[in-house]
C-alpha positions as CSV (number, residue, x, y, z in Angstrom):
1,M,70.9,109.2,107.1
2,D,67.6,108.5,105.3
3,L,68.1,108.4,101.5
4,Q,64.6,107.4,100.6
5,P,63.1,109.2,97.5
6,S,60.5,111.1,99.4
7,R,63.0,112.6,101.9
8,R,65.0,115.8,102.2
9,P,67.8,117.0,99.9
10,F,71.4,116.0,100.5
11,A,74.8,116.8,99.0
12,L,76.7,114.1,97.1
13,A,80.5,114.5,96.8
14,T,82.3,112.1,94.4
15,V,86.0,111.7,93.6
16,V,86.1,112.2,89.8
17,D,89.9,112.2,89.4
18,V,93.0,111.2,91.3
19,T,96.6,112.2,90.6
20,G,99.3,110.4,92.5
21,S,98.6,108.4,95.6
22,A,95.1,108.5,97.2
23,P,93.6,106.2,99.8
24,L,90.3,105.7,97.9
25,P,89.6,105.4,94.2
26,V,87.7,107.5,91.6
27,G,84.0,107.0,92.1
28,T,84.2,107.0,95.9
29,S,81.4,109.1,97.4
30,V,80.1,110.7,100.6
31,T,76.7,112.2,101.2
32,V,75.9,114.9,103.8
33,D,72.3,115.9,104.8
34,A,71.1,119.2,106.3
35,D,71.5,117.9,109.8
36,G,75.2,117.2,109.2
37,N,74.8,113.4,109.0
38,A,77.3,111.8,106.6
39,V,77.4,108.4,104.9
40,G,80.6,107.3,103.2
41,S,84.1,108.7,102.9
42,I,86.2,110.0,100.0
43,S,89.6,110.3,101.5
44,G,90.0,108.3,104.6
45,G,90.7,111.5,106.5
46,C,93.1,113.5,104.3
47,V,90.5,116.1,103.1
48,E,87.3,114.8,104.7
49,G,86.6,118.0,106.7
50,A,87.0,120.3,103.7
51,V,84.7,118.2,101.5
52,Y,82.2,118.0,104.3
53,G,82.2,121.8,104.5
54,L,81.8,122.1,100.8
55,C,78.9,119.7,100.9
56,Q,77.1,121.8,103.5
57,Q,77.7,124.9,101.4
58,V,76.3,123.4,98.2
59,L,73.4,122.0,100.1
60,N,72.6,125.3,101.8
61,D,73.2,127.5,98.7
62,R,71.0,125.4,96.4
63,G,73.5,126.2,93.6
64,A,74.9,124.5,90.7
65,P,77.3,121.5,91.1
66,Q,80.8,122.4,92.0
67,R,84.2,120.8,91.4
68,A,87.0,121.3,93.9
69,W,90.6,120.2,93.8
70,F,92.4,119.0,97.0
71,G,96.1,118.3,97.0
72,Y,99.3,118.7,99.0
73,S,102.9,118.6,98.0
74,D,104.8,115.8,99.6
75,D,106.5,118.2,102.0
76,D,103.1,119.7,103.1
77,A,101.6,116.2,103.4
78,F,104.2,115.0,105.9
79,A,104.1,118.3,107.8
80,V,100.4,118.0,108.6
81,G,100.5,114.2,109.1
82,L,99.1,113.2,105.7
83,T,101.1,110.6,103.9
84,C,99.2,110.1,100.7
85,G,100.6,113.1,98.9
86,G,98.0,112.7,96.1
87,E,95.5,115.1,94.6
88,L,91.8,114.6,94.4
89,D,89.3,116.3,92.1
90,V,85.8,116.2,93.7
91,L,82.4,116.9,92.3
92,V,79.8,118.1,94.8
93,Q,76.1,118.4,93.9
94,R,72.8,118.9,95.7
95,I,70.5,116.0,95.2
96,E,66.7,116.7,95.5
97,P,65.2,113.3,96.1
98,A,61.8,114.5,94.8
99,V,63.4,115.5,91.5
100,N,65.9,112.7,91.2
101,P,64.4,109.8,93.1
102,H,66.5,107.3,91.1
103,V,69.7,108.7,92.6
104,A,68.4,108.6,96.2
105,S,67.1,105.0,95.6
106,A,70.4,103.8,94.2
107,L,72.3,105.3,97.1
108,A,69.8,103.8,99.6
109,D,70.5,100.4,97.9
110,I,74.2,100.9,98.3
111,V,73.9,101.8,102.0
112,D,71.7,98.7,102.5
113,G,74.4,96.5,100.8
114,R,72.7,96.0,97.5
115,P,74.6,96.5,94.2
116,A,73.7,99.8,92.4
117,A,75.6,102.3,90.3
118,V,75.2,106.0,89.9
119,A,76.8,107.5,86.8
120,Q,77.4,111.3,86.9
121,G,78.3,113.8,84.3
122,V,81.5,115.5,85.6
123,A,82.4,117.8,82.7
124,G,80.8,119.9,79.9
125,P,78.3,122.6,80.3
126,D,75.3,120.3,79.4
127,L,76.5,117.3,81.4
128,I,77.9,118.4,84.7
129,G,75.6,117.2,87.5
130,S,73.6,114.9,85.2
131,A,73.0,111.4,86.4
132,L,71.6,108.0,85.8
133,S,71.3,105.0,88.0
134,A,71.5,101.3,87.4
135,L,70.3,98.6,89.8
136,A,71.3,95.0,90.2
137,D,68.2,93.8,88.4
138,G,69.5,95.4,85.2
139,S,67.0,98.3,85.3
140,V,68.3,101.8,84.4
141,T,66.7,105.2,85.2
142,Y,68.2,107.8,83.0
143,G,67.2,110.8,85.0
144,S,68.8,113.9,83.6
145,L,70.7,111.8,81.0
146,D,68.4,110.9,78.2
147,G,68.0,107.3,76.9
148,G,69.7,108.2,73.6
149,P,72.9,106.7,72.4
150,T,75.1,108.6,74.9
151,G,72.8,107.7,77.8
152,K,72.7,104.0,76.7
153,L,76.5,103.9,76.4
154,V,76.9,105.4,79.9
155,A,74.3,102.9,81.3
156,A,76.1,100.0,79.8
157,E,79.4,101.2,81.3
158,A,77.8,101.7,84.7
159,R,76.2,98.2,84.7
160,A,79.6,96.7,83.7
161,R,81.4,98.4,86.6
162,M,78.6,97.5,89.0
163,R,78.9,93.8,88.0
164,A,82.7,93.9,88.4
165,G,82.4,95.7,91.8
166,R,84.5,98.6,90.6
167,T,84.3,102.3,90.1
168,S,86.1,104.4,87.5
169,R,85.9,107.5,85.4
170,V,85.0,106.9,81.7
171,T,85.4,109.4,78.9
172,V,82.5,109.3,76.4
173,V,83.5,110.5,73.0
174,G,80.6,111.6,70.8
175,T,77.9,109.0,71.0
176,G,79.8,105.9,70.1
177,T,82.8,105.0,72.3
178,A,83.8,105.0,75.9
179,A,87.3,104.7,77.3
180,P,88.1,104.1,81.0
181,N,90.5,106.8,82.3
182,R,91.6,104.8,85.4
């Protein structure tokens, strides 16, 4: 999949919350383009097909970002051969590289093995689908998040997680504090 900034739109699905056991952590993402090419994985197989379908729907409908919940009871999980038994909350959004080249560039860096972080707003009417990117050189592109106090706090959290090689969900309270959820 070509994620260069001048290229075509793609869907980005990101795990934004996990309850119980899951094979991959919060922050794990997959991208799907219009040709059906996928890069990444969010579940190691448990719900991959359903997320792929949702990515295609969001990409084709050109609509607002969507959140979807995927989960199985322990009995259901074993009946269909899924042993994780956890629940995933997934944000799927359409990325227009011409509008948000910083997201496409950061994802291209990640695909090429270079450190980068994409922070996404996952809740709130004004924040869902907003994003900023941070690169290994310390640069930050705020994109749809502004460079005000909240954006700077989110950027600092993204850079810290990138340096640590970790992903997580962070709750930002007002414009002054951030607390990791997981």
